[in-house]
N, C-alpha and C positions, 0 to 999 in steps of 0.2 A: 505495500499499499503507500502511495508516494504522499508526502507531506504535503500541506495546503499552503506552499509559500505564495506569496503576493508580492508585485512589484509595488513602488511608491503610488503609483495612480488607480491600486486596486484591482488591476488586471492578475491573472494566474500566471505563476512562473512556470513556464514548459520548456525543459531542457532541449527538446526538438526544435524549438524556434531559433535557436543559436547555430550561427554559422560554425562548423569544425571545419579545423585544417588538419590534414593526415599527410604526414612524412614517413617515408622508408626510412629505417634505422639500420646503419651498417652493421655487418658481421662483427666489427671490434665493438658496438654497443650492444650486441645481444640480437642484432636482427628485429624483424617484425616490423612493426609500425608505431609511430608516436601519433596521438590526437591531441589537439588543444582547442580550446573555445577563446579566440582571440578578445571577446568582449567581457571575459571572467580571467584577470590575469592570474597566472600560474595554476589554472585549472588544466590537467593533463590527465591522459590515459594511455595504456598501450595494448597492443595484443599482436597475436602471431598472424593475424589477417587484419585488413583495413576494417571490415565490420566489426571484429572483436575490438580493435581500438576505438572505435567510435561508440560502440555500446558502454565502453568502459568509461570515456571521458563524460559521457552523459549521465554515469551512475555518479563519477566525481563531481560534477556539477552539483548536484544534491548536498553533498559535503561542503563545497565551497560556498553554496548558498547558506548552510546552517552556520558556518563560522564567520560569514559577513554580517548576518543578524546577531549572531552573539556580539560582535565586536561593534554594535549599532550602525552599522552601514545600510544603505538602501540598496536593494537587489538591482543592478544595471539591466534596461532593458537590451534586447538585442539592438546592435547597430543597423542592422538590415534583416529581412525575413529571409530565413534559410530556405533552400528549395526543399520541398517534400519529396521523399524518396522511400520506396519499398523496402524495409529492412528485413 
């Protein structure tokens, strides 16, 4: 069950609304992929596949939001609407 986080304007927080950047990792860095959400600085995830990395960073976004709210910060809105894709 996902927590009911809200943006300052009252709209619901939806991790899938944020753009995710996926970067291949070198074999020296363990291989696989690194995913980040640029609108949530420091929010990252990884995985063996691009999809695993995306799912991991979307899960990490919930922890990122919990931390931001605990620190008294507002949840940043997505800077642009992410494209919907089948996952």
